[in-house]
MDTraj code that builds the backbone (N, CA, C; nanometers):
import mdtraj as md
import numpy as np

residues = "MET GLU ARG ASN CYS ILE LEU THR PRO SER GLU LEU LEU LYS TYR ILE GLU PHE LEU ARG LYS GLU MET ILE ARG THR GLY PHE SER SER SER PHE ARG SER LEU GLN THR ILE GLU LEU SER GLN GLU LEU ASP PHE TYR ILE PHE GLN TYR GLN ILE MET ILE ARG LYS PRO GLN PRO THR THR ILE PHE THR HIS".split()
xyz = np.array([
    [-1.3572, -0.2586, 0.0505],
    [-1.2622, -0.1586, 0.0925],
    [-1.3472, -0.0301, 0.1532],
    [-1.2721, 0.0118, 0.2648],
    [-1.3311, 0.1356, 0.3139],
    [-1.3234, 0.2562, 0.2196],
    [-1.4443, 0.3189, 0.2030],
    [-1.4400, 0.4280, 0.1143],
    [-1.3770, 0.5651, 0.1525],
    [-1.3024, 0.5634, 0.2819],
    [-1.2597, 0.6896, 0.3282],
    [-1.0929, 0.6735, 0.3231],
    [-1.0499, 0.6042, 0.2476],
    [-0.8899, 0.5857, 0.2412],
    [-0.8440, 0.6623, 0.1199],
    [-0.7301, 0.6728, 0.1206],
    [-0.6486, 0.7365, -0.0084],
    [-0.5706, 0.6424, -0.0819],
    [-0.6126, 0.6440, -0.2073],
    [-0.5403, 0.5495, -0.2953],
    [-0.4612, 0.6133, -0.4016],
    [-0.3516, 0.5574, -0.4503],
    [-0.2727, 0.6119, -0.5829],
    [-0.3487, 0.5644, -0.6988],
    [-0.3295, 0.6086, -0.8018],
    [-0.3962, 0.5632, -0.9248],
    [-0.3633, 0.4118, -0.9539],
    [-0.2371, 0.3704, -0.9267],
    [-0.1957, 0.2352, -0.9351],
    [-0.2719, 0.1595, -0.8422],
    [-0.2754, 0.1874, -0.7201],
    [-0.3574, 0.1020, -0.6114],
    [-0.4892, 0.0910, -0.6605],
    [-0.5657, 0.2030, -0.7058],
    [-0.7010, 0.2142, -0.7418],
    [-0.7204, 0.1092, -0.8695],
    [-0.6283, 0.1146, -0.9581],
    [-0.6568, 0.0092, -1.0699],
    [-0.6439, -0.1275, -1.0304],
    [-0.5625, -0.1439, -0.9344],
    [-0.5358, -0.2929, -0.8761],
    [-0.6781, -0.3391, -0.8090],
    [-0.7244, -0.2386, -0.7311],
    [-0.8600, -0.2654, -0.6551],
    [-0.9925, -0.2881, -0.7686],
    [-0.9685, -0.1983, -0.8568],
    [-1.0787, -0.2056, -0.9753],
    [-1.0706, -0.3694, -1.0307],
    [-0.9613, -0.3973, -1.0597],
    [-0.9382, -0.5243, -1.1224],
    [-0.9734, -0.6472, -1.0273],
    [-0.9526, -0.6245, -0.9049],
    [-0.9907, -0.7303, -0.8004],
    [-1.1481, -0.7294, -0.7949],
    [-1.2120, -0.6122, -0.7905],
    [-1.3538, -0.6050, -0.7934],
    [-1.4131, -0.6688, -0.9112],
    [-1.3494, -0.6428, -1.0279],
    [-1.4044, -0.6893, -1.1687],
    [-1.3947, -0.8478, -1.1539],
    [-1.2789, -0.8978, -1.1137],
    [-1.2832, -1.0651, -1.1035],
    [-1.3889, -1.1015, -0.9960],
    [-1.3840, -1.0323, -0.8820],
    [-1.4858, -1.0874, -0.7828],
    [-1.6414, -1.0846, -0.8310],
    [-1.6674, -0.9773, -0.9054],
    [-1.8049, -0.9627, -0.9515],
    [-1.8321, -1.0739, -1.0511],
    [-1.7346, -1.0967, -1.1459],
    [-1.7568, -1.2101, -1.2385],
    [-1.7730, -1.3387, -1.1705],
    [-1.6813, -1.3747, -1.0619],
    [-1.6961, -1.4888, -1.0064],
    [-1.8251, -1.5160, -0.9269],
    [-1.8528, -1.4078, -0.8633],
    [-1.9884, -1.4091, -0.7909],
    [-2.1050, -1.4254, -0.8827],
    [-2.1009, -1.3699, -1.0086],
    [-2.2109, -1.3852, -1.0950],
    [-2.2110, -1.5291, -1.1425],
    [-2.1026, -1.5942, -1.1824],
    [-2.1128, -1.7252, -1.2190],
    [-2.1474, -1.8241, -1.0999],
    [-2.1109, -1.7920, -0.9915],
    [-2.1483, -1.8836, -0.8680],
    [-2.2860, -1.8735, -0.8100],
    [-2.3283, -1.7578, -0.8236],
    [-2.4681, -1.7323, -0.7634],
    [-2.5596, -1.6998, -0.8819],
    [-2.5469, -1.5806, -0.9357],
    [-2.6288, -1.5340, -1.0400],
    [-2.5767, -1.3965, -1.0731],
    [-2.5933, -1.3485, -1.1971],
    [-2.5516, -1.2084, -1.2317],
    [-2.6589, -1.1082, -1.1930],
    [-2.7707, -1.1758, -1.1431],
    [-2.8787, -1.0843, -1.0805],
    [-2.8904, -1.0863, -0.9447],
    [-2.7986, -1.1725, -0.8719],
    [-2.8065, -1.1680, -0.7375],
    [-2.7758, -1.0301, -0.6696],
    [-2.8148, -1.0104, -0.5528],
    [-2.7965, -0.8819, -0.4784],
    [-2.6331, -0.8561, -0.4655],
    [-2.5564, -0.9603, -0.4374],
    [-2.4089, -0.9673, -0.4104],
    [-2.3427, -0.9109, -0.5323],
    [-2.3790, -0.9710, -0.6527],
    [-2.3316, -0.9289, -0.7798],
    [-2.3678, -0.8021, -0.8217],
    [-2.4863, -0.7496, -0.7899],
    [-2.5318, -0.6279, -0.8216],
    [-2.4451, -0.5090, -0.7433],
    [-2.4291, -0.5381, -0.5988],
    [-2.3676, -0.4647, -0.5077],
    [-2.2265, -0.4439, -0.5577],
    [-2.1504, -0.5467, -0.5970],
    [-2.0200, -0.5407, -0.6523],
    [-2.0151, -0.4605, -0.7777],
    [-2.1109, -0.4717, -0.8618],
    [-2.1031, -0.4025, -0.9791],
    [-2.1254, -0.2449, -0.9445],
    [-2.2140, -0.2203, -0.8525],
    [-2.2157, -0.0736, -0.8232],
    [-2.0974, -0.0174, -0.7682],
    [-2.0195, -0.1092, -0.6752],
    [-1.9026, -0.0697, -0.6171],
    [-1.7923, -0.0502, -0.7290],
    [-1.7885, -0.1329, -0.8070],
    [-1.7002, -0.1120, -0.9415],
    [-1.7278, 0.0134, -1.0141],
    [-1.8508, 0.0359, -1.0450],
    [-1.8797, 0.1707, -1.1118],
    [-1.8388, 0.2761, -1.0454],
    [-1.8535, 0.2807, -0.9040],
    [-1.8024, 0.3935, -0.8202],
    [-1.6472, 0.4063, -0.8336],
    [-1.5639, 0.3092, -0.8344],
    [-1.4396, 0.3205, -0.8251],
    [-1.3736, 0.3385, -0.9744],
    [-1.4577, 0.2972, -1.0688],
    [-1.4022, 0.3345, -1.2063],
    [-1.4323, 0.4876, -1.2405],
    [-1.5450, 0.5452, -1.1816],
    [-1.5673, 0.6698, -1.2046],
    [-1.4594, 0.7707, -1.1178],
    [-1.4241, 0.7134, -0.9947],
    [-1.3226, 0.7817, -0.9246],
    [-1.1805, 0.7775, -1.0016],
    [-1.1561, 0.6759, -1.0631],
    [-1.0452, 0.6506, -1.1404],
    [-1.0439, 0.7663, -1.2428],
    [-1.1542, 0.7763, -1.3327],
    [-1.1664, 0.8513, -1.4287],
    [-1.1353, 0.9977, -1.4066],
    [-1.1970, 1.0331, -1.2741],
    [-1.1878, 1.1654, -1.2145],
    [-1.0232, 1.2115, -1.1877],
    [-0.9702, 1.0970, -1.1335],
    [-0.8322, 1.1097, -1.0845],
    [-0.7349, 1.1199, -1.1928],
    [-0.7507, 1.0658, -1.3087],
    [-0.6519, 1.0694, -1.4282],
    [-0.6641, 1.1902, -1.5127],
    [-0.7966, 1.2467, -1.4851],
    [-0.8080, 1.3931, -1.5603],
    [-0.7449, 1.4941, -1.4969],
    [-0.7256, 1.4953, -1.3687],
    [-0.6603, 1.5990, -1.2886],
    [-0.5143, 1.5769, -1.2877],
    [-0.4400, 1.6849, -1.3365],
    [-0.2877, 1.6524, -1.3150],
    [-0.2362, 1.6499, -1.1765],
    [-0.2905, 1.7032, -1.0894],
    [-0.2666, 1.6861, -0.9415],
    [-0.3981, 1.6750, -0.8540],
    [-0.4148, 1.6233, -0.7472],
    [-0.3103, 1.5495, -0.6843],
    [-0.3080, 1.4074, -0.7382],
    [-0.1940, 1.3314, -0.6979],
    [-0.1877, 1.1942, -0.7473],
    [-0.2685, 1.1004, -0.6761],
    [-0.3170, 1.1471, -0.5703],
    [-0.4134, 1.0464, -0.4673],
    [-0.5431, 1.1130, -0.4825],
    [-0.6433, 1.0367, -0.4441],
    [-0.7905, 1.0751, -0.4201],
    [-0.8414, 1.0194, -0.2946],
    [-0.9134, 1.1111, -0.2251],
    [-1.0020, 1.0574, -0.1173],
    [-1.1211, 1.0042, -0.1570],
    [-1.1548, 0.8804, -0.1141],
    [-1.2809, 0.8168, -0.1438],
    [-1.3863, 0.8416, -0.0268],
    [-1.5161, 0.8343, -0.0551],
    [-1.6137, 0.8749, 0.0577],
    [-1.6584, 0.7543, 0.0999],
])
top = md.Topology()
chain = top.add_chain()
for i, resn in enumerate(residues, 1):
    res = top.add_residue(resn, chain, resSeq=i)
    for name in ("N", "CA", "C"):
        top.add_atom(name, md.element.get_by_symbol(name[0]), res)
traj = md.Trajectory(xyz[None], top)
């Protein structure tokens, strides 16, 4: 996903779940130490952190990702 789009909390949670499943699938198919799995893990960490920031703030209900 492009990191300069605006997501609602609900959309962001759906994307986080997608990344989580993709990371697990990639880990089992190639390796949990593969570059692709590690990159997915880092992207997942980024979006989880963005979600945590988003839900702490009462407003706005959307967030810009970089």
